[in-house]
C-alpha positions, 0 to 999 in steps of 0.5 A, a space after each residue: 824907599 816905599 814912593 816911586 823914584 824918579 828914573 833920573 835921580 834930582 840933584 840936590 840943590 835948594 831950586 830941585 827941593 820941591 821935586 824930589 820923590 814925597 816920602 824924602 823930608 825936606 826941611 819945612 822951615 825958611 832956612 833964610 830966617 836961620 840964626 848962626 849961633 853954633 859953629 861946629 868944628 870937625 864936618 865929617 859923618 858923625 857929625 852930620 848925622 848926629 849935633 847937625 840933625 838935632 839941630 835940623 829938628 830944633 828948626 823943624 819947630 820953629 825955633 830956627 834962632 840955632 843955625 849951624 855954621 860947618 868948619 872943616 880943617 883938612 879935607 877941602 872936599 866937604 867944602 865943595 860938595 856943600 857950596 855945589 849942594 846949597 848946603 843941604 844933604 841927605 840923611 839916610 836912616 837904615 832900620 831893621 824893616 825900611 829906609 828913611 830918608 830926609 834933607 838936612 838944611 840946618 847948615 847956615 855957611 860952611 868954611 874951610 879954615 885953610 883957605 880963608 882964617 880970619 873968616 873962621 876966627 870972624 865967625 867964631 868972634 861974632 857976638 852972634 855965635 854962642 856955642 862951638 861944637 866939637 867932633 876932632 877926634 880923641 887924638 885932637 885934644 893932645 892931651 897925655 894919657 897919664 899925666 892928663 897934659 896938654 902936649 904942645 910938641 907940634 909944629 902947627 902949635 909952634 906956629 899957631 903960638 907965633 902967628 895967632 892971627 893965622 892959625 893952623 890948630 883948633 886951639 888957636 882958633 877958640 883961644 884968638 877967637 876968645 881973646 878976641 871976644 874978651 877985648 871988645 867985652 862979649 860974652 865967650 861962647 859955651 865949648 861943647 866936644 862930642 868926641 868920644 874921649 874919657 872926660 871931654 869937656 875936661 879935656 875942651 877945657 885943658 886944651 883949649 887954656 892950656 894952649 891959650 896960657 902958653 901965649 897969654 897967661 890973662 888970655 887963660 885965667 880969663 878962659 877958665 874963668 869965663 868959658 863952659 866947657 860942658 862934658 857930653 855922651 853922643 851915639 849913633 852909629 855912622 858908617 862910611 859911605 862908599 860911592 857905591 852905597 852913593 849910587 845905590 841911594 840915588 836909585 832907590 831915593 830918588 836924590 843925587 847927593 855926592 855926599 849922603 850919609 848913612 846911619 841908624 835909627 838910634 840916636 842919644 846926646 847927653 849934655 852937661 847942664 854948663 852953658 856960659 851964653 845960652 843955652 840951645 833948647 835941644 831938650 824939645 827934640 831928645 837931648 838929655 841935660 843932666 849934672 853929671 855926664 860921667 856914668 852915661 859915658 862910662 855905660 857907653 865907651 865901656 858897653 859899646 866902644 870897647 865891644 866895638 873893639 874887642 869885635 873889630 879886631 877877633 873879627 877881622 883875624 876870624 875872615 870877617 869884614 861886618 859887625 853885622 856878619 860877625 854877630 851871624 856867628 853863634 860864638 861871637 853872639 855868645 861871646 859879645 853877650 856874655 862880655 857884656 852882661 858878664 864883665 862889664 856891666 857888673 863894675 859899671 857906676 848907677 846910670 839914673 834912668 837906665 836898665 844896664 840889661 835893657 842897653 845891653 839887648 838894643 846893642 845887640 840888635 843894633 850891631 846886628 842890624 845886615 843894612 848897616 854894614 859898619 866895615 870892622 876896618 873902620 871899627 879897629 881905626 886908633 886902636 892905641 887910644 881906643 883900647 887904653 880908652 874904652 877896654 883897659 878901665 874894665 880890665 884895671 876895674 875889675 882886677 881891683 874888684 877881683 871880678 872876672 876878666 878873661 873874655 877882656 883879655 881875649 879882647 886884648 889879645 886880639 888886639 896884639 894879635 891883629 898889630 901884627 898887620 896880617 891875619 892867619 893866612 898873611 893877609 896884610 890887615 890895616 892898623 892905623 892910628 897914632 904909635 900904629 908902626 911903633 905898636 907893629 913893630 913890638 908885636 912882631 917883635 914879642 909874637 906870642 909874648 906881650 912883653 915886647 908890646 908892653 914897654 910902650 907905657 904910653 898905652 898899657 900904663 900901669 897894667 904892666 906893671 900887673 903879673 895877673 894882666 901880663 900872664 893872663 894875655 900871655 896865654 889868650 895870645 898863645 891860645 890865638 896863635 894855635 886856634 882860630 878867634 871863635 875856637 879860642 872865645 868857645 874854650 873861653 866861654 866855657 870857663 866864664 859861663 861858670 863864673 870861675 874867678 882863679 886861671 891857671 896855666 895849663 899844657 894840652 898838647 904842648 899849647 898853652 890854654 887856660 883852665 879853670 880854678 875853683 869857682 867862687 
């Protein structure tokens, strides 16, 4: 921050806003004039860096009709902090040259659902609520990746069906609130998923309508006919705020926030233009409303999210901690550039208004920002859902098109090696997410042979039946066993630069490596 900060940071509360340093932007609108038309379920760092900021921007234009109510389902800590700070929090954007800090004030109320589920239901059923947004993670929708159906085999789901008035799950809350609105003759709210799942609008519709059908087919029919579930694409890198960073932010900004949010200057939100109860004028503050979100989502998940996966697993194995450290290594940087340029971007559908080369350069620049320090451990969480959603679609498309995908196979092999739960020195590495215990067991059983892991069909699906995929992953996995990730990447880059389409096994000094056939 450029301006001098107080010797002692000022506690972040409404009454202290006028005492904050001049270079900390504070809400320019009357917070008491906010009308809470938006309810967000799943308030975490990303929501506070993304959707809430857009709504705060909108309020700063003078439009206060789209205030925000936050709802938490799992952790009470956020509610405690928000209550102590009058629902204010500090957002710090870390750019290449300087940081910018602002106070976000658009949150009108915060509700912790387990403490008072009835108040959450009253809020959702209130006529003033017009839009419900979600960040509940990809696994939160309980959609089977192969059948596309809702998985109701869950104790909380069963409890919600048995007692709809005291829900535990997001589906229980939404179905009960929508039922109350239906019975009262009120227009339903729009449900807008902001999670990184394929076709998140369809996932939200399937989950909510399927749950509702289990309790009342007429309610489900009404939801399917009347409720809008637009798809969306969201993008803003938001690392976890550590206690050390919290203290550093307080010292640098002069603002004492117990849970500040760190993010990058870049932000993007693309939304399908399909609403059933009015649309917030977010296009005034940079949101793009489009007819079809699919091309934008494919670009983001296959370029950004897949790259995060590849660099996380290979980077952890190479001894790095953050993604900017990985990209400070020339070999890894070249790997990322060729992965996106040669194997991912050529298979993407046309993206209206986007130059993919410019987009690729922007991703490299964003990942390389040393002031963000995005932890590889965070990026590597929930690999059993991220790899099928972000990496495998490009692999499948490349196989079908007969295009090179060697660098993608290195990413898959890197994840498989990571799943053993220890690095080359035998140090533990964190493996988390659905199926983690099962996948670690299979990875340790198979070692350099991927067949054991490939038996987990819920993750690998039809790729496990493709001989070229199995053979290519085995080659990469064996190479990683005998050499470090950097050395393997250098080997594969040497081939990929030549645009080789044929790959065969070749033994050198007793180790299977990859050699190229004739380029075509």
